[in-house]
N, C-alpha and C positions, 0 to 999 in steps of 0.2 A: 096658181098657188093662192091659198086663202090668206087673209090678213094675219091670222095667228101664226101660220108658217113663216110668213115674211118677217114678222117680229122676232121669231126665234133665230133667224139668220142675222139680225142686226146686232152689232156689238153692244149697243146700249142695253139689250135684254139678255145678255149672256148670263146664265146661272140663276135667273130669277125664277120664281115659282110659276106653276101653271095657272094659278089664280091670277097672278099679275099679267100673264100673257092674255088670258081671256078678257080681263078688264080693259087692258089697253086696246085689244082688238075690237072691243065693243064701242069705244069712243073715238078711235082713230078715223080720220077723214081721208079718203083716197084722192090724190091729185095726179094729173098727167100733164107733162110739159113737152112741147116740141123743141127740137134743136134751135137754139137761139132765144128761146123764151126765158124771161126773168122769173125766178122763183121768189127772190127776196131783193129788196132795193136798199142801198146804203142811205142812211139818214131818215129812214121811215120807221115808224113804230113797229114793234114785233111782238105778237102774242102766240106765235105758232112755232113749234119745233118740227122740222121736216125730216122724216126718216127715209133716206133714199133707198128704194127697193129695187130699182133697175136704172140703168143708164149712167150718166156721168155729168158733173157740173164743174164750172170754173168759179172760184172765189176771187173777187177783185175789189180793189179800193181806189177811190179817187184821191190823189194826194195833191201836193203843191202844184199850182198851175193847171189844175184839173186833169193831170196826167193819170191815166188808169194803169194800175199796177196789179198784175196777177199775183195773188198770195199763194194759192194752191189749186190743184186739180184733185177732185175726189170722185171715186167710183163706188157704186153700190156693192155691198151694203154699207151705208154710212149715215151720217146725220149732219144737218146744217141748221143754223138759226139759234144755236144754243146761247150765244153771247147776250143778245138782247133779252132772251127769256130769263137768264140768270141775273143779269145786271140791271134790267129794266132800261127804259129809254129807247134810243133809236138804234137801228141796225148799224153795225160797224163795217159792213161790206155788202157788195152786190153778189148774188149767186145766180149764174146763168147756165142753163142746160147746154152742154156741148154734144149731147146725144139725146134722142127721145128718151125721156126719163119719167119714172113714176115714184111717188112718195106716199107715205102715210103720215098725216099731220096730227100732232097732239096739241091741244090748247093748254095754256099755262095752268089753269085750275085743275084740269084732268091730270096733267103730269105731276103737279104737286100732290094730289090725292094719291096717285099710284106710288110715288116715291115715299110718302109717309108710311104706306103699308108694306113696302118692300125696299129697305135701305140699300139693297144690293144694286139697285138702279143708280143711286148716287155714286157708289164706288166705281161702277162701270163708266159713268160720265167723267169722273175724276181721272180715270185711267186714260180715256180717250183724249181729254184736254192736255194731260201731261205729255202724251206722245206727240201731240201737235206742237206743243211748246218746244220739246226736244228737237223735232224736225226743223222748226223755224230757227232755233239756235244754231243747229248744224249748218243751215243755209247761210246765216249771217256770218259765221266763221269762214265758210268757203268763199263768200263774196269778199271778205276782208283779205283773203289770201291772194286770189287772182281770179280773173274772168274765166280762165281755163278750169280752175277748181270749182267755181260756181256753176258753170255749165255742166260739168261732170255730175255734180250733186243733183241738179235739177233733172237731168236725164235719168240718173239712177233711181231717184224716188218715183218719177213718173212710170218708169219701166216696172218697178216693183209693184206699184198699185195695179197696173194693167195685167200683170201676171196673176196677182192674187184675185183679181176680179174675173179672171178667165176670159179676158178680151181677146178676140182673134187677132193674130198678127200683133202681139203685144210689143214687139220691137219696133213697130212703125209708130213713132211718137208724133202726135198732132201739135208740133211746135213750129211756128213760122218764124221767119227772120224778125218780123215786127214783135212777135211774142217775146222773143229772147232779148231784144233791145230793152223792152220795158222790164222784163223779169230780172235781168242782170244789171239794169241801170247803166247800160253801155251804148256807145255810138254804133251806127250801122257799120262803120269801118272796123271797129274792134270786134264786133260779132262775126263779121265776114272773115276776119283774120283768124279768129279762134276756130271757127268751123272748118276752115281750110286746113288748119293744123290737125284737127281731129280726123279729117278725111285722109290726110297724108299718112297718119299713123294707123289707118285701117280700122278705126273705132266706129266710124259712122259713114253712111252714104246719104247724100241729100238729093231727093228727087220728088217732083210733084208737090212741093210745099211741105214735105215731111222729112223728118230725120229718121233714118233707118239705122238702128243699132246693129252693128255687125259683131262687136265684141263686148257685150254688156259686162262680162266679168272683169274687164280692165278698169271699170269705173269704181270698183271697190277700193277705197283708199287711194284714189288717183292722185298722183304727184306729177304735175307738169314738168318739174325740174328733173324728175327721174326718168322721163321718157326719152 
């Protein structure tokens, strides 16, 4: 697929003019990252916006005590690096490829030039950011309710993304015990207890370091007290 076709698939370029697509395709720089390779590093300067054209990435932050916390998992087509580009200064998170991944990168001056010519780009960016804020708020609310609700939210969102991205075996979630401890801010004992509850309810099966969703529909509006 050529760069222009890849741009057409990215939500940032939805509904923009063909002239905008051609201009962005002319200045976009292709990158490839192997699994485990870092695209962007927290607290480093950033002048690039990466449009994820294939693969998947994990967005994480180092918090108190240098504890790394996963913020989100993103699958192509998507974008990363927008915060430092919009706000200036240092990157707010580290982005690591969890699959072999390719991107098209836009430098700040090029993005500014394209956005001035086609304001639809800014509307698309605002929509993407608003959706991410909504998802984060939902996760915070779930975490405040219970660890069960938080786990249901994390699994539901990850499953949705994998389905939308056309990932084979979308119900096999790449979430390890350690991932969940950090993501849910919970102890090993708490995570183990919650996982056993979900297995007993027939919602998941745990094998080979992965959570296999057996009943993803149950996660919609999951209420641990109602189970």
